[in-house]
N, C-alpha and C positions, 0 to 999 in steps of 0.2 A: 730453376726454370719453371717450376710450378707456381711461383709467386704471382705473376700477372693474372692467371685464372683464379687463384685463391682470392685476390683483391676484387676481381669482378663479382665473384659469388658472394663475397663478404660485404658488398655495398649495402645490401638490404637484409642480409641474413648473418647471424652469428653462428659460426661453425664450432662444434665441439671438437675436442682433441681426437676423438674416435673418428669423426667425419673427416677430419684432415688426414688421418692415417689411411682411411678408405680411399680418399681422393688420390693420394700419392701412390697407393697400391694399384689402382686401376688405370690411371692416366700415365701413359708411357712417354717419356721425352724422346724425341727423335730429331735428326737434322737431315735435310735434303739439300743437295746442291741445285743450282739453277738448271732449269730445263729437264727435270726428272718427272716421269709419269708416276704418280703415287697410286692412283686408282685408274683402271683401264675399262673402257667401254666393253660391253659384252660380258662383263663379270659382275658379281655381287660386290658392292662396296664393302671393304673390310673394316674401315675405320671412320669415325667422326674425328675431325681434326680441329684443334684450337690453335690459332696462329699467334705465336709469341712474337715472332719477327719475320719479316719477309712478305712476299706476295704470291698468291696462288690464283689459278683460274680454272673454271670449269668450261669445257668446250666439247662440241660434237662436230661431226662432218655432215654438211648438207648434201642434197641429192647430186650436186655437181662436184662433190669431193672437197669443197672448201671448208676450212675451219670456221666455226661460228662460236664465239666466246659468249657464254650465257651468264657468267658471274666472275667477278674479280674481287678477291677478298683482301681487305686491309687488316693489318694487325690492330688491335686484338679482336678476334672474333672467331666464330665457328664456320667450318665449310665441309661439305660432302655433297654427294648427290642424295639429298635428304629422303625423298620418297622411297628411293631404292634401298637406302641404308635401313630405314625403319621397317620396310616390308621384306627386306632381304631378297630382293629381286635383281635381275641383271639390269645394269645401268646402260643408258645410251650415251653417257658422257665420260670424258676423261678428266682427271684432276691432275694438273701440272704445276710444278713450282716455276714461277716466272723469275724469281730471284733465289738466292740461298735462303733457306727457311729453317727457323727453329719452331718446332711444333710439339704439342702434346696430343696424343691420340688415344682413342679408346675403341675397343671392338664392341659390336652390338651385344654380344653375350656378356661382356664385362659391364656395359652400360646397364643392362637389365639387372645384373647382380647388384650394382651400386644403387640403383633406384629402389631395388627391393629391400635394401638394408638401411636406406635413409630417405625419409620424407623430404628433407631439405633438397637432396639431389633430384628426387622425383619432381618436386615443384620447379626446381631450376631447369631441368631438362624439358619440361612442358613449356616453360617460358621461352627457351631457346628455339624450340620448334614452332611456337606461335610467332615469334619474331621472324623466323624464316618464311613462314606462310605470308605474313604481312609484307615482308620485303618483296617477295616474288609477285604478289598481287599488285602492289604499288608499282613495281617495275613494269609489269604488263600494261597497266593503265598509262604510265608515262610514255611508253613506246608508242601507244596508240594516239595520245593526245598532244604531246610536246613535239615541237620541230626538232630537227637534228641539232641546230644551234642551241636551243633551249636545253636539250639533254646534255650537251657538252658544257654549257655554262653551269648547270646544276652539279655536274660531276666536279668541275673546277672548284666550286664553292664548298661542296660537302666532303670531297675526298681529294684534296690537292696533292697528297703524297703519291697517288696513283700516277699522276702525270709525270712525276719525276722518277718513277721506278718501273713502269710498265711500258713496253714498246707501243708506239702509236697504232700499229696495225691491230693489236689486240684491243686497244681502247676503241678504235673505230668499229670493229666487229661487235664489241659489247654495246656500243651506242646505236647499232643498227644501220651503219653506213659503211661505205668503202673508204679506204685510206685517202684517196684523192679528195673526197668530199670533206673529210676532217681537216685535211691540209688547207683547203680553201677557206673553211670556217675560221681556222686559226689565223690565217693571213688577214682576213677581213676584220677580225677582232683587234689585231695589232694596229691596223690603220685607224 
């Protein structure tokens, strides 16, 4: 189960045998069934997750008590409530498995140990967090600039697997619209 993450890391970096052993020592393989809460709001996120297979989402509740999906992760990639994980502060988000998921996870303490023992993993973890910051900054900009239809078209183009694996009401929330608006957009596109 470690192979997809090893391949991702090894794209630009050659790992020594010792680094591969460290990697397997600190990244724990886990499996979660559909609709499990992996990390709960009001608590410090325990793990950074690498998605081998399946779909996860981050969500919180708005002032009206409605769920707002802030992130949907496709395999392969990392997900957690990053700022709270890094700072070890209480998160205002929940992390839920949308489908059955195969994951690798690492605690903050073990991540610190790993990057302390390997410059390769230190550089890689910095890259992961930079990508997360870029993603969230870009997403905020798109939510402000793009129309609902443009956001949906971009999601279709860049992440078509989400449309086949994630319920439409989560997708609508992620795109900043209600399910009826998404349904209308989809019908107009079919015409």
